[in-house]
PDB file of N, CA, C and O in Angstrom:
ATOM      1  N   MET A   1     -11.268   0.214 -25.488  1.00  0.00           N
ATOM      2  CA  MET A   1     -11.109  -0.238 -24.119  1.00  0.00           C
ATOM      3  C   MET A   1     -10.846  -1.733 -24.116  1.00  0.00           C
ATOM      4  O   MET A   1     -11.448  -2.482 -24.886  1.00  0.00           O
ATOM      5  N   ALA A   2      -9.948  -2.160 -23.248  1.00  0.00           N
ATOM      6  CA  ALA A   2      -9.589  -3.567 -23.160  1.00  0.00           C
ATOM      7  C   ALA A   2     -10.747  -4.389 -22.617  1.00  0.00           C
ATOM      8  O   ALA A   2     -11.527  -3.923 -21.786  1.00  0.00           O
ATOM      9  N   ARG A   3     -10.842  -5.598 -23.095  1.00  0.00           N
ATOM     10  CA  ARG A   3     -11.876  -6.515 -22.630  1.00  0.00           C
ATOM     11  C   ARG A   3     -11.448  -7.080 -21.284  1.00  0.00           C
ATOM     12  O   ARG A   3     -10.312  -7.529 -21.130  1.00  0.00           O
ATOM     13  N   ARG A   4     -12.335  -7.061 -20.326  1.00  0.00           N
ATOM     14  CA  ARG A   4     -12.040  -7.595 -18.997  1.00  0.00           C
ATOM     15  C   ARG A   4     -12.570  -9.020 -18.903  1.00  0.00           C
ATOM     16  O   ARG A   4     -13.705  -9.309 -19.284  1.00  0.00           O
ATOM     17  N   ILE A   5     -11.728  -9.894 -18.392  1.00  0.00           N
ATOM     18  CA  ILE A   5     -12.107 -11.285 -18.207  1.00  0.00           C
ATOM     19  C   ILE A   5     -12.136 -11.558 -16.710  1.00  0.00           C
ATOM     20  O   ILE A   5     -11.115 -11.430 -16.035  1.00  0.00           O
ATOM     21  N   ASP A   6     -13.280 -11.927 -16.197  1.00  0.00           N
ATOM     22  CA  ASP A   6     -13.406 -12.221 -14.770  1.00  0.00           C
ATOM     23  C   ASP A   6     -13.147 -13.696 -14.529  1.00  0.00           C
ATOM     24  O   ASP A   6     -13.846 -14.560 -15.058  1.00  0.00           O
ATOM     25  N   LEU A   7     -12.141 -13.966 -13.731  1.00  0.00           N
ATOM     26  CA  LEU A   7     -11.782 -15.334 -13.392  1.00  0.00           C
ATOM     27  C   LEU A   7     -11.832 -15.512 -11.883  1.00  0.00           C
ATOM     28  O   LEU A   7     -11.716 -14.543 -11.132  1.00  0.00           O
ATOM     29  N   THR A   8     -12.004 -16.752 -11.442  1.00  0.00           N
ATOM     30  CA  THR A   8     -12.072 -17.072 -10.033  1.00  0.00           C
ATOM     31  C   THR A   8     -10.688 -17.427  -9.518  1.00  0.00           C
ATOM     32  O   THR A   8     -10.125 -18.452  -9.904  1.00  0.00           O
ATOM     33  N   LYS A   9     -10.129 -16.579  -8.641  1.00  0.00           N
ATOM     34  CA  LYS A   9      -8.812 -16.843  -8.074  1.00  0.00           C
ATOM     35  C   LYS A   9      -8.884 -18.010  -7.093  1.00  0.00           C
ATOM     36  O   LYS A   9      -9.817 -18.111  -6.296  1.00  0.00           O
ATOM     37  N   THR A  10      -7.882 -18.892  -7.164  1.00  0.00           N
ATOM     38  CA  THR A  10      -7.831 -20.025  -6.243  1.00  0.00           C
ATOM     39  C   THR A  10      -6.603 -19.991  -5.350  1.00  0.00           C
ATOM     40  O   THR A  10      -6.504 -20.766  -4.399  1.00  0.00           O
ATOM     41  N   GLY A  11      -5.667 -19.100  -5.646  1.00  0.00           N
ATOM     42  CA  GLY A  11      -4.459 -19.020  -4.843  1.00  0.00           C
ATOM     43  C   GLY A  11      -3.388 -18.230  -5.555  1.00  0.00           C
ATOM     44  O   GLY A  11      -3.658 -17.514  -6.520  1.00  0.00           O
ATOM     45  N   LYS A  12      -2.160 -18.369  -5.064  1.00  0.00           N
ATOM     46  CA  LYS A  12      -1.014 -17.666  -5.642  1.00  0.00           C
ATOM     47  C   LYS A  12       0.143 -18.634  -5.815  1.00  0.00           C
ATOM     48  O   LYS A  12       0.270 -19.605  -5.068  1.00  0.00           O
ATOM     49  N   CYS A  13       0.987 -18.366  -6.807  1.00  0.00           N
ATOM     50  CA  CYS A  13       2.182 -19.163  -7.037  1.00  0.00           C
ATOM     51  C   CYS A  13       3.107 -19.028  -5.834  1.00  0.00           C
ATOM     52  O   CYS A  13       3.304 -17.931  -5.311  1.00  0.00           O
ATOM     53  N   SER A  14       3.663 -20.138  -5.406  1.00  0.00           N
ATOM     54  CA  SER A  14       4.555 -20.122  -4.245  1.00  0.00           C
ATOM     55  C   SER A  14       5.905 -19.487  -4.554  1.00  0.00           C
ATOM     56  O   SER A  14       6.646 -19.151  -3.631  1.00  0.00           O
ATOM     57  N   VAL A  15       6.241 -19.315  -5.828  1.00  0.00           N
ATOM     58  CA  VAL A  15       7.526 -18.737  -6.223  1.00  0.00           C
ATOM     59  C   VAL A  15       7.419 -17.235  -6.456  1.00  0.00           C
ATOM     60  O   VAL A  15       8.201 -16.464  -5.900  1.00  0.00           O
ATOM     61  N   CYS A  16       6.456 -16.813  -7.273  1.00  0.00           N
ATOM     62  CA  CYS A  16       6.399 -15.392  -7.657  1.00  0.00           C
ATOM     63  C   CYS A  16       5.160 -14.658  -7.158  1.00  0.00           C
ATOM     64  O   CYS A  16       5.124 -13.428  -7.198  1.00  0.00           O
ATOM     65  N   GLY A  17       4.139 -15.384  -6.686  1.00  0.00           N
ATOM     66  CA  GLY A  17       2.952 -14.736  -6.148  1.00  0.00           C
ATOM     67  C   GLY A  17       1.890 -14.396  -7.175  1.00  0.00           C
ATOM     68  O   GLY A  17       0.893 -13.761  -6.831  1.00  0.00           O
ATOM     69  N   ILE A  18       2.073 -14.802  -8.440  1.00  0.00           N
ATOM     70  CA  ILE A  18       1.066 -14.519  -9.460  1.00  0.00           C
ATOM     71  C   ILE A  18      -0.202 -15.311  -9.137  1.00  0.00           C
ATOM     72  O   ILE A  18      -0.133 -16.406  -8.579  1.00  0.00           O
ATOM     73  N   ASN A  19      -1.347 -14.755  -9.486  1.00  0.00           N
ATOM     74  CA  ASN A  19      -2.620 -15.407  -9.184  1.00  0.00           C
ATOM     75  C   ASN A  19      -2.801 -16.690  -9.987  1.00  0.00           C
ATOM     76  O   ASN A  19      -2.371 -16.790 -11.136  1.00  0.00           O
ATOM     77  N   LEU A  20      -3.450 -17.671  -9.354  1.00  0.00           N
ATOM     78  CA  LEU A  20      -3.844 -18.916  -9.997  1.00  0.00           C
ATOM     79  C   LEU A  20      -5.354 -18.899 -10.118  1.00  0.00           C
ATOM     80  O   LEU A  20      -6.032 -18.320  -9.269  1.00  0.00           O
ATOM     81  N   TYR A  21      -5.900 -19.524 -11.161  1.00  0.00           N
ATOM     82  CA  TYR A  21      -7.326 -19.423 -11.437  1.00  0.00           C
ATOM     83  C   TYR A  21      -7.982 -20.785 -11.614  1.00  0.00           C
ATOM     84  O   TYR A  21      -7.379 -21.722 -12.137  1.00  0.00           O
ATOM     85  N   GLU A  22      -9.237 -20.873 -11.164  1.00  0.00           N
ATOM     86  CA  GLU A  22     -10.021 -22.100 -11.284  1.00  0.00           C
ATOM     87  C   GLU A  22     -10.207 -22.492 -12.749  1.00  0.00           C
ATOM     88  O   GLU A  22     -10.118 -23.671 -13.092  1.00  0.00           O
ATOM     89  N   GLU A  23     -10.465 -21.513 -13.608  1.00  0.00           N
ATOM     90  CA  GLU A  23     -10.749 -21.774 -15.014  1.00  0.00           C
ATOM     91  C   GLU A  23      -9.542 -22.307 -15.788  1.00  0.00           C
ATOM     92  O   GLU A  23      -9.699 -22.837 -16.888  1.00  0.00           O
ATOM     93  N   THR A  24      -8.359 -22.172 -15.231  1.00  0.00           N
ATOM     94  CA  THR A  24      -7.148 -22.688 -15.878  1.00  0.00           C
ATOM     95  C   THR A  24      -6.564 -23.856 -15.089  1.00  0.00           C
ATOM     96  O   THR A  24      -5.360 -24.105 -15.144  1.00  0.00           O
ATOM     97  N   ASP A  25      -7.413 -24.566 -14.359  1.00  0.00           N
ATOM     98  CA  ASP A  25      -6.997 -25.731 -13.553  1.00  0.00           C
ATOM     99  C   ASP A  25      -5.934 -25.374 -12.520  1.00  0.00           C
ATOM    100  O   ASP A  25      -4.926 -26.068 -12.386  1.00  0.00           O
ATOM    101  N   ASN A  26      -6.171 -24.283 -11.793  1.00  0.00           N
ATOM    102  CA  ASN A  26      -5.277 -23.818 -10.726  1.00  0.00           C
ATOM    103  C   ASN A  26      -3.865 -23.525 -11.232  1.00  0.00           C
ATOM    104  O   ASN A  26      -2.872 -23.858 -10.585  1.00  0.00           O
ATOM    105  N   ARG A  27      -3.804 -22.906 -12.384  1.00  0.00           N
ATOM    106  CA  ARG A  27      -2.549 -22.479 -12.990  1.00  0.00           C
ATOM    107  C   ARG A  27      -2.665 -20.988 -13.304  1.00  0.00           C
ATOM    108  O   ARG A  27      -3.767 -20.439 -13.276  1.00  0.00           O
ATOM    109  N   PRO A  28      -1.543 -20.323 -13.603  1.00  0.00           N
ATOM    110  CA  PRO A  28      -1.607 -18.914 -14.008  1.00  0.00           C
ATOM    111  C   PRO A  28      -2.334 -18.772 -15.341  1.00  0.00           C
ATOM    112  O   PRO A  28      -2.409 -19.722 -16.120  1.00  0.00           O
ATOM    113  N   HIS A  29      -2.864 -17.590 -15.595  1.00  0.00           N
ATOM    114  CA  HIS A  29      -3.513 -17.301 -16.866  1.00  0.00           C
ATOM    115  C   HIS A  29      -2.486 -17.428 -17.983  1.00  0.00           C
ATOM    116  O   HIS A  29      -1.313 -17.116 -17.777  1.00  0.00           O
ATOM    117  N   ARG A  30      -2.901 -17.877 -19.150  1.00  0.00           N
ATOM    118  CA  ARG A  30      -1.964 -18.100 -20.257  1.00  0.00           C
ATOM    119  C   ARG A  30      -1.253 -16.820 -20.693  1.00  0.00           C
ATOM    120  O   ARG A  30      -0.153 -16.882 -21.242  1.00  0.00           O
ATOM    121  N   MET A  31      -1.864 -15.672 -20.456  1.00  0.00           N
ATOM    122  CA  MET A  31      -1.235 -14.403 -20.824  1.00  0.00           C
ATOM    123  C   MET A  31      -0.063 -14.066 -19.904  1.00  0.00           C
ATOM    124  O   MET A  31       0.777 -13.235 -20.249  1.00  0.00           O
ATOM    125  N   ALA A  32      -0.002 -14.702 -18.744  1.00  0.00           N
ATOM    126  CA  ALA A  32       1.088 -14.444 -17.804  1.00  0.00           C
ATOM    127  C   ALA A  32       2.265 -15.384 -18.020  1.00  0.00           C
ATOM    128  O   ALA A  32       3.318 -15.223 -17.403  1.00  0.00           O
ATOM    129  N   MET A  33       2.086 -16.345 -18.878  1.00  0.00           N
ATOM    130  CA  MET A  33       3.136 -17.340 -19.101  1.00  0.00           C
ATOM    131  C   MET A  33       3.758 -17.143 -20.461  1.00  0.00           C
ATOM    132  O   MET A  33       3.051 -16.702 -21.368  1.00  0.00           O
ATOM    133  N   PRO A  34       4.996 -17.429 -20.670  1.00  0.00           N
ATOM    134  CA  PRO A  34       5.927 -17.980 -19.702  1.00  0.00           C
ATOM    135  C   PRO A  34       6.463 -16.886 -18.792  1.00  0.00           C
ATOM    136  O   PRO A  34       6.656 -15.751 -19.226  1.00  0.00           O
ATOM    137  N   CYS A  35       6.702 -17.221 -17.549  1.00  0.00           N
ATOM    138  CA  CYS A  35       7.215 -16.215 -16.616  1.00  0.00           C
ATOM    139  C   CYS A  35       8.740 -16.185 -16.619  1.00  0.00           C
ATOM    140  O   CYS A  35       9.350 -15.149 -16.357  1.00  0.00           O
ATOM    141  N   ASN A  36       9.356 -17.348 -16.923  1.00  0.00           N
ATOM    142  CA  ASN A  36      10.815 -17.482 -17.011  1.00  0.00           C
ATOM    143  C   ASN A  36      11.519 -17.154 -15.692  1.00  0.00           C
ATOM    144  O   ASN A  36      12.639 -16.643 -15.694  1.00  0.00           O
ATOM    145  N   ILE A  37      10.872 -17.445 -14.586  1.00  0.00           N
ATOM    146  CA  ILE A  37      11.469 -17.274 -13.265  1.00  0.00           C
ATOM    147  C   ILE A  37      12.007 -18.634 -12.830  1.00  0.00           C
ATOM    148  O   ILE A  37      11.303 -19.642 -12.893  1.00  0.00           O
ATOM    149  N   GLY A  38      13.245 -18.648 -12.395  1.00  0.00           N
ATOM    150  CA  GLY A  38      13.861 -19.894 -11.969  1.00  0.00           C
ATOM    151  C   GLY A  38      13.057 -20.586 -10.881  1.00  0.00           C
ATOM    152  O   GLY A  38      12.628 -19.944  -9.922  1.00  0.00           O
ATOM    153  N   GLY A  39      12.853 -21.880 -11.021  1.00  0.00           N
ATOM    154  CA  GLY A  39      12.101 -22.646 -10.034  1.00  0.00           C
ATOM    155  C   GLY A  39      10.600 -22.586 -10.237  1.00  0.00           C
ATOM    156  O   GLY A  39       9.845 -23.017  -9.365  1.00  0.00           O
ATOM    157  N   CYS A  40      10.147 -22.062 -11.371  1.00  0.00           N
ATOM    158  CA  CYS A  40       8.700 -21.975 -11.639  1.00  0.00           C
ATOM    159  C   CYS A  40       8.095 -23.373 -11.673  1.00  0.00           C
ATOM    160  O   CYS A  40       8.573 -24.231 -12.416  1.00  0.00           O
ATOM    161  N   PRO A  41       7.040 -23.621 -10.874  1.00  0.00           N
ATOM    162  CA  PRO A  41       6.423 -24.941 -10.870  1.00  0.00           C
ATOM    163  C   PRO A  41       5.486 -25.173 -12.058  1.00  0.00           C
ATOM    164  O   PRO A  41       4.960 -26.274 -12.219  1.00  0.00           O
ATOM    165  N   TYR A  42       5.268 -24.144 -12.896  1.00  0.00           N
ATOM    166  CA  TYR A  42       4.313 -24.247 -14.000  1.00  0.00           C
ATOM    167  C   TYR A  42       4.969 -24.309 -15.369  1.00  0.00           C
ATOM    168  O   TYR A  42       4.267 -24.379 -16.378  1.00  0.00           O
ATOM    169  N   GLU A  43       6.303 -24.287 -15.432  1.00  0.00           N
ATOM    170  CA  GLU A  43       6.996 -24.502 -16.690  1.00  0.00           C
ATOM    171  C   GLU A  43       8.278 -25.281 -16.432  1.00  0.00           C
ATOM    172  O   GLU A  43       8.863 -25.190 -15.353  1.00  0.00           O
ATOM    173  N   THR A  44       8.707 -26.041 -17.423  1.00  0.00           N
ATOM    174  CA  THR A  44       9.891 -26.887 -17.278  1.00  0.00           C
ATOM    175  C   THR A  44      11.153 -26.090 -17.621  1.00  0.00           C
ATOM    176  O   THR A  44      11.071 -25.064 -18.297  1.00  0.00           O
ATOM    177  N   PRO A  45      12.307 -26.550 -17.164  1.00  0.00           N
ATOM    178  CA  PRO A  45      13.561 -25.887 -17.539  1.00  0.00           C
ATOM    179  C   PRO A  45      13.753 -25.851 -19.060  1.00  0.00           C
ATOM    180  O   PRO A  45      14.330 -24.904 -19.595  1.00  0.00           O
ATOM    181  N   GLU A  46      13.263 -26.891 -19.754  1.00  0.00           N
ATOM    182  CA  GLU A  46      13.364 -26.920 -21.217  1.00  0.00           C
ATOM    183  C   GLU A  46      12.550 -25.789 -21.841  1.00  0.00           C
ATOM    184  O   GLU A  46      13.003 -25.150 -22.790  1.00  0.00           O
ATOM    185  N   GLN A  47      11.345 -25.538 -21.312  1.00  0.00           N
ATOM    186  CA  GLN A  47      10.522 -24.439 -21.821  1.00  0.00           C
ATOM    187  C   GLN A  47      11.210 -23.102 -21.590  1.00  0.00           C
ATOM    188  O   GLN A  47      11.152 -22.224 -22.451  1.00  0.00           O
ATOM    189  N   GLN A  48      11.853 -22.933 -20.452  1.00  0.00           N
ATOM    190  CA  GLN A  48      12.529 -21.679 -20.155  1.00  0.00           C
ATOM    191  C   GLN A  48      13.721 -21.463 -21.078  1.00  0.00           C
ATOM    192  O   GLN A  48      13.994 -20.327 -21.465  1.00  0.00           O
ATOM    193  N   GLN A  49      14.434 -22.520 -21.438  1.00  0.00           N
ATOM    194  CA  GLN A  49      15.588 -22.401 -22.318  1.00  0.00           C
ATOM    195  C   GLN A  49      15.184 -22.057 -23.749  1.00  0.00           C
ATOM    196  O   GLN A  49      15.970 -21.457 -24.483  1.00  0.00           O
ATOM    197  N   GLU A  50      13.967 -22.428 -24.156  1.00  0.00           N
ATOM    198  CA  GLU A  50      13.498 -22.162 -25.513  1.00  0.00           C
ATOM    199  C   GLU A  50      13.054 -20.722 -25.712  1.00  0.00           C
ATOM    200  O   GLU A  50      12.861 -20.292 -26.849  1.00  0.00           O
ATOM    201  N   LEU A  51      12.890 -19.971 -24.635  1.00  0.00           N
ATOM    202  CA  LEU A  51      12.376 -18.616 -24.735  1.00  0.00           C
ATOM    203  C   LEU A  51      13.383 -17.687 -25.395  1.00  0.00           C
ATOM    204  O   LEU A  51      14.594 -17.826 -25.226  1.00  0.00           O
ATOM    205  N   LYS A  52      12.851 -16.741 -26.146  1.00  0.00           N
ATOM    206  CA  LYS A  52      13.680 -15.738 -26.805  1.00  0.00           C
ATOM    207  C   LYS A  52      13.324 -14.372 -26.249  1.00  0.00           C
ATOM    208  O   LYS A  52      12.254 -14.203 -25.662  1.00  0.00           O
ATOM    209  N   LEU A  53      14.192 -13.405 -26.420  1.00  0.00           N
ATOM    210  CA  LEU A  53      13.940 -12.051 -25.946  1.00  0.00           C
ATOM    211  C   LEU A  53      12.654 -11.490 -26.553  1.00  0.00           C
ATOM    212  O   LEU A  53      11.934 -10.744 -25.889  1.00  0.00           O
ATOM    213  N   SER A  54      12.360 -11.838 -27.796  1.00  0.00           N
ATOM    214  CA  SER A  54      11.153 -11.332 -28.460  1.00  0.00           C
ATOM    215  C   SER A  54       9.874 -11.862 -27.815  1.00  0.00           C
ATOM    216  O   SER A  54       8.799 -11.298 -28.020  1.00  0.00           O
ATOM    217  N   ASP A  55       9.979 -12.942 -27.037  1.00  0.00           N
ATOM    218  CA  ASP A  55       8.813 -13.484 -26.339  1.00  0.00           C
ATOM    219  C   ASP A  55       8.362 -12.569 -25.201  1.00  0.00           C
ATOM    220  O   ASP A  55       7.265 -12.734 -24.666  1.00  0.00           O
ATOM    221  N   PHE A  56       9.203 -11.612 -24.834  1.00  0.00           N
ATOM    222  CA  PHE A  56       8.909 -10.731 -23.713  1.00  0.00           C
ATOM    223  C   PHE A  56       8.664  -9.304 -24.186  1.00  0.00           C
ATOM    224  O   PHE A  56       9.203  -8.359 -23.611  1.00  0.00           O
ATOM    225  N   ALA A  57       7.861  -9.143 -25.221  1.00  0.00           N
ATOM    226  CA  ALA A  57       7.546  -7.813 -25.734  1.00  0.00           C
ATOM    227  C   ALA A  57       6.800  -7.021 -24.660  1.00  0.00           C
ATOM    228  O   ALA A  57       6.019  -7.588 -23.895  1.00  0.00           O
ATOM    229  N   VAL A  58       7.038  -5.739 -24.607  1.00  0.00           N
ATOM    230  CA  VAL A  58       6.401  -4.880 -23.616  1.00  0.00           C
ATOM    231  C   VAL A  58       4.944  -4.671 -24.002  1.00  0.00           C
ATOM    232  O   VAL A  58       4.666  -4.242 -25.122  1.00  0.00           O
ATOM    233  N   PRO A  59       4.010  -4.960 -23.106  1.00  0.00           N
ATOM    234  CA  PRO A  59       2.592  -4.763 -23.416  1.00  0.00           C
ATOM    235  C   PRO A  59       2.248  -3.280 -23.457  1.00  0.00           C
ATOM    236  O   PRO A  59       2.987  -2.461 -22.911  1.00  0.00           O
ATOM    237  N   PRO A  60       1.149  -2.928 -24.091  1.00  0.00           N
ATOM    238  CA  PRO A  60       0.752  -1.525 -24.112  1.00  0.00           C
ATOM    239  C   PRO A  60       0.444  -1.012 -22.704  1.00  0.00           C
ATOM    240  O   PRO A  60       0.145  -1.795 -21.803  1.00  0.00           O
ATOM    241  N   ALA A  61       0.518   0.284 -22.527  1.00  0.00           N
ATOM    242  CA  ALA A  61       0.273   0.895 -21.217  1.00  0.00           C
ATOM    243  C   ALA A  61      -1.150   0.626 -20.750  1.00  0.00           C
ATOM    244  O   ALA A  61      -2.060   0.443 -21.558  1.00  0.00           O
ATOM    245  N   GLY A  62      -1.325   0.605 -19.457  1.00  0.00           N
ATOM    246  CA  GLY A  62      -2.649   0.379 -18.887  1.00  0.00           C
ATOM    247  C   GLY A  62      -2.765  -1.022 -18.334  1.00  0.00           C
ATOM    248  O   GLY A  62      -1.864  -1.843 -18.507  1.00  0.00           O
ATOM    249  N   LYS A  63      -3.857  -1.293 -17.679  1.00  0.00           N
ATOM    250  CA  LYS A  63      -4.068  -2.606 -17.076  1.00  0.00           C
ATOM    251  C   LYS A  63      -4.441  -3.624 -18.143  1.00  0.00           C
ATOM    252  O   LYS A  63      -5.218  -3.339 -19.054  1.00  0.00           O
ATOM    253  N   GLY A  64      -3.879  -4.800 -18.012  1.00  0.00           N
ATOM    254  CA  GLY A  64      -4.229  -5.907 -18.879  1.00  0.00           C
ATOM    255  C   GLY A  64      -5.219  -6.811 -18.184  1.00  0.00           C
ATOM    256  O   GLY A  64      -5.923  -6.384 -17.269  1.00  0.00           O
ATOM    257  N   VAL A  65      -5.276  -8.042 -18.609  1.00  0.00           N
ATOM    258  CA  VAL A  65      -6.227  -8.991 -18.002  1.00  0.00           C
ATOM    259  C   VAL A  65      -5.636  -9.687 -16.799  1.00  0.00           C
ATOM    260  O   VAL A  65      -6.352 -10.397 -16.093  1.00  0.00           O
ATOM    261  N   ILE A  66      -4.338  -9.507 -16.538  1.00  0.00           N
ATOM    262  CA  ILE A  66      -3.700 -10.147 -15.398  1.00  0.00           C
ATOM    263  C   ILE A  66      -3.472  -9.098 -14.307  1.00  0.00           C
ATOM    264  O   ILE A  66      -2.908  -8.036 -14.570  1.00  0.00           O
ATOM    265  N   TYR A  67      -3.905  -9.396 -13.104  1.00  0.00           N
ATOM    266  CA  TYR A  67      -3.766  -8.449 -12.006  1.00  0.00           C
ATOM    267  C   TYR A  67      -2.990  -9.076 -10.867  1.00  0.00           C
ATOM    268  O   TYR A  67      -3.166 -10.255 -10.559  1.00  0.00           O
ATOM    269  N   TYR A  68      -2.139  -8.295 -10.249  1.00  0.00           N
ATOM    270  CA  TYR A  68      -1.407  -8.726  -9.061  1.00  0.00           C
ATOM    271  C   TYR A  68      -1.957  -7.963  -7.872  1.00  0.00           C
ATOM    272  O   TYR A  68      -2.417  -6.831  -8.019  1.00  0.00           O
ATOM    273  N   GLU A  69      -1.917  -8.561  -6.715  1.00  0.00           N
ATOM    274  CA  GLU A  69      -2.373  -7.866  -5.520  1.00  0.00           C
ATOM    275  C   GLU A  69      -1.188  -7.322  -4.767  1.00  0.00           C
ATOM    276  O   GLU A  69      -1.356  -6.697  -3.720  1.00  0.00           O
TER     277      GLU A  69
END
């Protein structure tokens, strides 16, 4: 069974709606990044250009530690 991490939500990203957390200084959880969505306020265009297709491996089935509402 996957380990559940309880974090305190502080808001949502204005671009994609992903949750932001107090424990990560009001940023998305590290497992949700990089999102590679244009206009993301939490990563630079340079970071998005460095991403490779292999960086977006499909996670195993079931809920992970990141939840969307």
